[in-house]
Every structure is written in C-alpha cells, then in structure tokens.
C-alpha positions as CSV (number, residue, x, y, z in Angstrom):
1,M,-18.7,12.1,-2.8
2,S,-18.0,9.9,0.2
3,N,-17.2,6.2,-0.4
4,L,-16.9,5.3,3.2
5,L,-19.6,2.6,3.2
6,R,-17.6,0.8,0.6
7,Q,-14.0,1.7,1.7
8,R,-14.2,1.6,5.5
9,T,-15.0,-2.1,5.6
10,A,-11.9,-2.9,3.6
11,S,-9.4,-0.2,4.8
12,T,-8.4,2.1,7.6
13,P,-9.3,5.7,8.3
14,A,-5.6,6.8,8.0
15,M,-5.2,5.2,4.5
16,I,-8.6,6.4,3.3
17,A,-7.6,10.0,4.3
18,L,-4.3,9.7,2.5
19,Y,-6.2,9.0,-0.8
20,E,-9.0,11.6,-0.3
21,D,-9.6,14.1,-3.1
22,K,-8.3,17.0,-1.1
23,A,-5.1,15.1,-0.4
24,V,-4.6,14.5,-4.1
25,I,-5.1,18.2,-4.9
26,A,-2.7,19.2,-2.2
27,H,0.0,16.9,-3.6
28,A,-0.6,18.3,-7.1
29,L,-0.3,21.9,-5.9
30,A,2.8,20.9,-3.9
31,F,4.3,19.7,-7.2
32,E,3.6,23.1,-8.8
33,G,5.0,25.1,-5.9
34,A,8.2,23.0,-5.8
35,L,8.6,23.3,-9.5
36,A,8.5,27.1,-9.3
37,L,10.9,27.3,-6.4
38,A,13.4,24.8,-7.9
39,Q,13.3,26.7,-11.2
40,A,13.9,30.0,-9.4
41,A,16.9,28.5,-7.5
42,E,18.4,27.6,-10.9
43,H,17.5,31.0,-12.4
44,V,15.1,29.5,-14.9
45,I,12.3,31.8,-13.7
46,D,12.4,35.0,-11.5
47,A,12.6,34.4,-7.7
48,E,9.8,36.8,-6.9
49,D,7.5,35.1,-9.5
50,A,8.3,31.8,-8.0
51,S,7.5,33.0,-4.5
52,V,4.1,34.2,-5.7
53,I,3.4,30.9,-7.4
54,A,4.4,28.8,-4.4
55,A,2.4,31.0,-2.0
56,T,-0.6,30.7,-4.2
57,C,-0.3,26.9,-4.3
58,D,-0.3,27.0,-0.5
59,I,-3.6,28.8,-0.2
60,L,-5.5,27.9,-3.4
61,T,-8.9,26.4,-2.6
62,V,-10.3,24.0,-5.2
63,D,-13.7,22.3,-5.0
64,P,-13.0,18.5,-5.6
65,A,-16.4,17.9,-7.2
66,E,-16.0,20.7,-9.7
67,L,-12.4,19.6,-10.5
68,A,-13.6,16.1,-10.9
69,E,-16.2,17.1,-13.5
70,E,-13.6,19.1,-15.5
71,A,-11.0,16.4,-15.2
72,A,-13.4,13.9,-16.6
73,L,-13.8,16.1,-19.7
74,A,-10.1,17.0,-20.0
75,G,-8.8,13.5,-19.4
76,T,-6.6,14.6,-16.5
77,L,-6.9,16.7,-13.4
78,A,-3.8,18.7,-14.3
79,I,-5.4,20.7,-17.1
80,P,-8.2,22.3,-15.0
81,L,-6.0,22.5,-11.9
82,V,-3.3,24.5,-13.7
83,K,-5.9,26.6,-15.3
84,R,-7.2,27.5,-11.8
85,L,-3.7,28.2,-10.6
86,R,-2.9,30.5,-13.4
87,A,-6.2,32.3,-13.0
88,A,-5.3,33.0,-9.4
89,L,-1.9,34.5,-10.3
90,P,-1.1,38.0,-11.5
91,A,-1.3,38.1,-15.3
92,D,2.4,38.7,-15.6
93,V,3.3,35.7,-13.4
94,A,0.7,33.2,-14.7
95,P,2.7,32.1,-17.8
96,F,5.6,30.9,-15.5
97,A,3.5,28.4,-13.6
98,H,3.9,24.8,-14.7
99,R,6.7,25.8,-17.0
100,G,8.4,22.8,-18.6
101,A,6.1,20.3,-17.0
102,T,3.2,18.2,-18.3
103,S,0.1,16.5,-16.9
104,Q,1.7,13.1,-16.5
105,D,4.5,14.7,-14.4
106,I,1.9,15.8,-11.9
107,A,0.0,12.5,-11.9
108,D,3.1,10.3,-11.5
109,T,4.6,12.5,-8.8
110,V,1.3,12.6,-6.8
111,M,1.1,8.8,-7.1
112,M,4.6,8.3,-5.7
113,R,4.2,10.8,-2.9
114,Q,1.1,8.9,-1.8
115,A,2.9,5.6,-2.2
116,I,5.6,6.7,0.2
117,A,3.1,7.9,2.8
118,A,1.0,4.7,2.3
119,A,4.1,2.4,2.7
120,A,4.9,4.1,6.0
121,L,1.3,3.3,7.3
122,L,1.7,-0.4,6.1
123,A,5.1,-0.7,7.8
124,A,3.6,0.2,11.2
125,D,1.1,-2.6,11.1
126,V,3.7,-5.1,9.7
127,E,5.7,-4.3,12.9
128,R,2.6,-5.0,15.0
129,I,2.3,-8.4,13.4
130,D,6.0,-9.1,13.6
131,T,6.0,-8.5,17.4
132,A,2.8,-10.5,18.1
133,L,3.4,-13.5,15.9
134,A,7.1,-13.8,16.9
135,H,5.9,-14.0,20.5
136,L,3.3,-16.6,19.8
137,A,5.5,-18.7,17.6
138,K,8.2,-18.9,20.3
139,R,5.7,-19.6,23.0
140,H,4.1,-22.5,21.2
141,A,7.1,-23.7,19.2
142,A,7.2,-27.1,21.0
143,L,3.5,-27.6,21.5
144,P,2.6,-30.8,19.7
145,A,-0.3,-30.3,17.3
146,I,-1.7,-32.2,14.3
147,G,-0.3,-31.0,11.0
148,R,-2.6,-31.1,8.0
149,T,-1.8,-31.6,4.4
150,L,-4.4,-31.4,1.6
151,L,-6.9,-30.5,4.4
152,Q,-6.4,-33.9,6.0
153,D,-4.7,-34.9,9.2
154,A,-1.0,-35.6,8.6
155,L,1.8,-35.9,11.1
156,P,2.5,-33.8,14.3
157,I,4.1,-30.4,14.1
158,G,4.9,-27.8,16.7
159,F,1.9,-25.4,16.7
160,G,4.3,-22.5,16.8
161,L,5.9,-23.6,13.5
162,R,2.7,-22.9,11.7
163,I,2.7,-19.4,13.2
164,A,6.4,-18.9,12.3
165,H,5.5,-19.5,8.7
166,W,2.8,-16.8,8.9
167,H,5.3,-14.5,10.5
168,A,8.0,-15.1,7.9
169,G,5.7,-14.6,5.0
170,I,4.3,-11.4,6.2
171,V,7.4,-9.8,7.5
172,E,9.5,-10.6,4.4
173,A,6.7,-9.3,2.1
174,G,6.4,-6.2,4.2
175,A,10.2,-5.6,3.8
176,R,9.8,-6.1,0.0
177,V,7.1,-3.4,-0.2
178,A,9.3,-1.0,1.8
179,A,12.3,-1.6,-0.4
180,D,10.4,-1.3,-3.7
181,V,8.8,2.0,-2.6
182,A,12.1,3.3,-1.5
183,E,13.7,2.4,-4.8
184,H,11.0,3.6,-7.1
185,G,9.3,6.4,-5.2
186,A,10.8,9.0,-7.5
187,L,10.0,12.4,-8.9
188,Q,8.7,12.4,-12.4
189,L,9.7,15.5,-14.4
190,G,10.0,15.0,-18.1
191,G,7.8,17.7,-19.8
192,A,5.8,17.3,-22.9
193,A,7.8,14.5,-24.6
194,G,10.1,13.5,-21.8
195,T,13.0,15.6,-23.0
196,R,12.9,18.3,-20.2
197,A,12.7,21.1,-22.7
198,D,12.1,24.7,-21.9
199,M,14.2,24.8,-18.8
200,D,17.3,26.5,-20.2
201,G,19.4,23.3,-19.9
202,K,19.0,23.2,-16.2
203,A,16.3,20.6,-15.8
204,A,18.4,18.0,-14.1
205,A,19.4,20.5,-11.4
206,V,15.7,21.6,-11.1
207,A,14.6,18.0,-10.7
208,G,17.1,17.4,-8.0
209,R,15.9,20.4,-6.0
210,M,12.2,19.4,-6.6
211,A,12.9,15.9,-5.4
212,A,14.4,17.2,-2.2
213,L,11.5,19.6,-1.6
214,L,8.9,16.8,-2.2
215,N,10.9,14.1,-0.2
216,L,11.2,12.0,-3.3
217,K,14.0,10.1,-4.9
218,D,15.7,12.0,-7.8
219,S,15.4,10.3,-11.1
220,A,15.6,10.6,-14.9
221,P,12.2,10.8,-16.5
222,W,10.4,7.5,-16.2
223,H,7.0,8.4,-17.7
224,G,7.2,5.7,-20.5
225,R,8.9,3.1,-18.3
226,R,6.5,1.7,-15.8
227,T,8.5,-1.1,-14.2
228,G,8.8,0.8,-10.9
229,V,5.0,1.1,-10.5
230,A,4.6,-2.6,-11.4
231,A,7.2,-3.6,-8.9
232,I,5.4,-1.7,-6.1
233,A,2.1,-3.2,-7.1
234,A,3.5,-6.7,-7.2
235,S,5.1,-6.4,-3.8
236,I,1.9,-5.2,-2.3
237,G,0.0,-8.1,-3.9
238,I,2.5,-10.5,-2.3
239,L,2.0,-8.9,1.1
240,I,-1.8,-9.2,0.8
241,G,-1.4,-12.8,-0.2
242,A,0.9,-13.6,2.8
243,L,-1.8,-12.0,5.0
244,G,-4.4,-14.1,3.3
245,K,-2.4,-17.3,4.1
246,M,-2.5,-16.5,7.8
247,A,-6.2,-15.6,7.5
248,R,-7.1,-18.8,5.8
249,D,-5.3,-20.9,8.4
250,V,-6.9,-19.0,11.4
251,A,-10.3,-19.4,9.8
252,L,-9.9,-23.1,9.4
253,L,-8.5,-23.5,12.9
254,S,-11.5,-21.6,14.3
255,Q,-14.1,-23.9,12.8
256,N,-16.4,-25.4,15.5
257,S,-15.1,-28.9,14.7
258,V,-11.5,-27.9,15.1
259,G,-11.5,-25.1,17.7
260,E,-7.7,-24.7,18.0
261,A,-7.5,-21.0,17.5
262,R,-10.0,-18.1,17.5
263,E,-9.9,-14.4,16.7
264,P,-10.0,-12.2,19.8
265,A,-13.5,-11.4,21.2
266,I,-14.2,-7.8,20.5
267,A,-17.6,-6.1,21.2
268,G,-19.5,-5.6,18.0
269,R,-17.2,-7.7,15.9
270,G,-17.8,-11.1,14.3
271,G,-21.5,-11.4,15.0
272,S,-24.4,-12.5,12.8
273,S,-27.5,-10.5,11.9
274,A,-29.5,-13.8,11.9
275,M,-27.7,-16.1,14.3
276,A,-26.8,-14.6,17.7
277,H,-24.7,-17.6,18.7
278,K,-22.1,-17.2,16.0
279,R,-18.6,-15.8,16.4
280,N,-17.4,-15.2,12.9
281,P,-13.7,-14.7,11.9
282,T,-14.3,-11.1,10.6
283,G,-10.7,-10.1,10.6
284,C,-9.9,-13.1,8.4
285,Q,-12.8,-12.2,6.2
286,V,-11.2,-8.7,5.6
287,A,-7.9,-10.2,4.7
288,L,-9.3,-13.0,2.4
289,A,-11.5,-10.4,0.6
290,A,-8.3,-8.4,0.0
291,A,-6.5,-11.5,-1.2
292,T,-9.3,-12.1,-3.6
293,R,-9.2,-8.6,-5.1
294,A,-5.4,-8.1,-5.2
295,P,-4.4,-10.4,-8.1
296,G,-6.7,-8.6,-10.5
297,L,-5.5,-5.2,-9.5
298,V,-1.8,-6.3,-9.9
299,A,-2.6,-7.9,-13.2
300,G,-4.2,-4.7,-14.5
301,I,-1.0,-2.8,-13.7
302,L,1.2,-5.4,-15.3
303,A,-1.0,-5.3,-18.4
304,G,-0.1,-1.6,-18.8
305,L,3.7,-2.2,-19.0
306,P,3.8,-2.1,-22.9
307,Q,3.4,1.6,-23.0
308,E,3.3,3.3,-26.4
309,E,6.4,5.3,-27.2
310,E,6.9,8.5,-25.2
311,R,3.4,8.5,-23.5
312,G,1.0,5.7,-23.5
313,L,-2.8,5.8,-24.0
314,G,-4.8,4.1,-21.3
315,G,-2.0,2.1,-19.6
316,W,-0.5,4.5,-17.1
317,Q,-3.9,6.1,-16.6
318,A,-5.1,2.9,-15.1
319,E,-2.3,2.6,-12.6
320,G,-3.2,5.4,-10.1
321,P,-6.6,4.0,-9.1
322,A,-5.4,0.4,-9.1
323,L,-2.3,1.3,-6.9
324,A,-4.5,3.3,-4.6
325,D,-6.9,0.3,-4.2
326,L,-4.0,-2.0,-3.5
327,F,-2.7,0.2,-0.7
328,L,-6.2,0.7,0.7
329,I,-7.0,-3.1,0.9
330,A,-3.5,-3.9,2.1
331,A,-4.0,-1.4,5.0
332,G,-7.3,-3.0,5.9
333,S,-5.9,-6.5,5.7
334,L,-2.8,-5.6,7.8
335,D,-4.8,-3.8,10.5
336,A,-7.3,-6.7,10.7
337,M,-4.7,-9.4,11.0
338,A,-2.5,-7.3,13.4
339,T,-5.6,-7.2,15.7
340,V,-6.0,-11.0,15.2
341,A,-2.3,-11.6,15.9
342,E,-2.3,-9.5,19.0
343,G,-5.3,-11.2,20.6
344,L,-5.3,-14.7,19.0
345,E,-6.8,-17.2,21.4
346,I,-5.1,-20.6,21.2
347,D,-6.9,-23.5,22.8
348,E,-4.3,-26.0,23.9
349,T,-6.9,-28.4,25.1
350,A,-8.5,-28.6,21.7
351,I,-5.1,-28.9,20.1
352,A,-4.3,-31.9,22.4
353,R,-7.7,-33.5,21.7
354,N,-7.3,-33.3,17.9
355,L,-3.8,-34.7,18.0
356,K,-4.9,-37.6,20.2
357,Q,-7.8,-38.4,17.9
358,A,-5.5,-38.4,14.9
359,D,-3.4,-41.2,16.7
360,V,-0.1,-40.3,15.0
361,G,2.1,-39.8,18.1
362,T,3.7,-36.6,19.3
363,D,7.0,-36.5,17.4
364,I,7.2,-32.9,16.1
365,G,10.7,-33.3,14.6
366,E,12.7,-30.1,14.6
367,S,9.7,-27.8,14.6
368,A,11.1,-25.6,17.4
369,A,14.4,-25.1,15.6
370,I,12.8,-24.4,12.3
371,A,10.5,-21.9,13.8
372,A,13.3,-20.0,15.5
373,A,15.3,-20.0,12.3
374,L,12.3,-18.6,10.3
375,I,11.8,-15.8,12.8
376,A,15.5,-14.9,12.8
377,S,15.8,-15.0,9.0
378,S,12.7,-12.9,8.3
379,R,13.7,-10.2,10.7
380,K,17.3,-10.1,9.4
381,G,16.0,-9.6,5.9
C-alpha cells in the first residue's frame, strides 16, 4: 500500500509519516479514548468502563488494508473501526464506547490533529527560509542588477530587493498558515445531528475535556460549517504560490543565457538521464509542480462549502484527502526551497555583465531601504 514513488518526489519523509494509514488510525483511536475519559470525568459513563475503553484504544491493533476495504464499503473508516473497538471490549463495556459521537466527529477531529502537527512541520522550514533569505537580501541589497518586467530588461534594481520580495511573500504566508490552523484546529464533537444528544446535558464540559486531552481548540460543533477548513486550505495554497514565485525567479535566473543565480550543487541532484552536462533546477521544479497542483486542491475544498443542512453528502468527504495533499506538497516545496535558499549561488560577475549589456545605468533608487522595510515588516507580522 506504499505510495512512496509518487509521494517522496513531492514531499518529505516527516510529512508523509504524519499522513500514513497507521497514524490516521492512531488519531481515531485517540479520539475514542479521550471521549470515554472525558465522559467519565463528567459522570456520563462509569470511570472503570472508561479506563477499559481508553486502555483498549491504546493497544488495539488494526490492519490498515483490511480497514480500508471495509471503510470503502461503509463509506467511512469510523464504522468498521468502532466495530473492532467494541468487539475488543468486554460485552458489558462495549455499548459505552463511541457514546454520543458520530463518524464525522472522528474524521474531522483526525483531520485537525493532523493539520496541527503538519503546520508545525511547515513552520520549521519557513524559519529556515526566513533566516537564509533575510541574510541574502541584506547582503545583496545594494548590488546593482538589471530589473526585468514582462520578461524584458527594465531598469536597475538592488539584487537583494528581489530576494526581499521572496522573503516577505513566504514568511507572511507561513504566518497566515500558522494563524489559521491555530484558530480553526478545533475538536469536532456534535453527535448524530450536531445536537450533542445522549450525554446527559454535559456535552459542552465533555468537549472541553476532550479538546484538552487531544491538544485541540475547544469549539461548538462545526460539522456543517466548513469555513475553517477552507481557510486553512486557502492559506496553504497562498504559501505554495509564494514559494512558486521564488522558484520561478530562481529558475529564470539560472538559465545559461542569464546565469545570475543557481541552486546549490548537491550530489545526485539536478542531473539529466540523457545529458550529463546539465544542472537542472530540481528544487524549483518541486516547488513549481506544487504551485501547479495547489489551486485545484484549494478549489475543490471551496466547492464543498455549500454543505447540505446538518451533514453534507460528498463535500466534507472530499476535504480530508485534499487537505492532506496540500500539506504534503507544501512540505516538499518548503524543504526544496529552503535548501535552495540556504545554498543559493549568486554570480556577481554575471549580474554586472547583464546590467552592462542592458546599458541603463546603475541607479537602483531606494532598493536597499525597501528591502530592509520588507524584511522587518514580514517578520513583525
């Protein structure tokens, strides 16, 4: 059931591991264990029964392939998973497992737990890019270079100003992802129709305890209101696009006829199976492929916003896979461009040559000041 040949070229091992089948199952069982413990704390179910349920969730072994086949038939992994959980419990305890919850509660909670973990991985690589690009932008802020508009030579700019724009776009977009995940990374607990029935009027307290146990934000049920998922998806899409901007520029600057910047030389990277002399911008390729895929994934999630009444059909079910793909390709893009930023080779001789050939002088205006302001503003945000 491995997808590594498809996924690894576009993502990172850490992000791939976060979305593995076993990780999904572990999050789902964590939901069930936390539900039982929270209900026991509020005297909705017996404490001893809850302990048995939670302990069973900790040790239950589920074959992902078998669960996948059953989930395909049932329409959700929750049905066969809860069936397995109850079968593993004593007969007198089994009815109390999953009390007051529904399949979508599990799916949405798993999605948000993964989103929080995924956002932390992205933030680490945003920080790498922040550090590397800020250094490069400051170092080359006053280096005269030819600016280009509509892909044609224009007027001189400070080479570092171009880098400062990459920096600002990526850092600001990264902060937006972090903020949206922090705001919307909430527990979903609504029950069959979103009314939190069958919890003796203590569901709000149960949800608060569950959220704390699962390291999620406490929230009223949001199963029919998908704006939070859409906000996270859109912010990831913006981040991927900002990375694509940097990748597009670096790829253009690395053309043989330009030669102003190149990706770092790394053994085994950027070669050609047919042309040994080539040094391809492979990191930029990863980022640009992600930027090509991201708009469609985001659009698919936006298309699901008009959910039908209390639980939609086909809309929210499309979100989990699409959001996972967005995080996967965002991780690959960030890692690739962080590596590029940390080792970017800037050829000052080529920059000077191209500027001289353009014959437009060397007045870079207030490039250095603008670059400094961009860096300061993006970091402040």
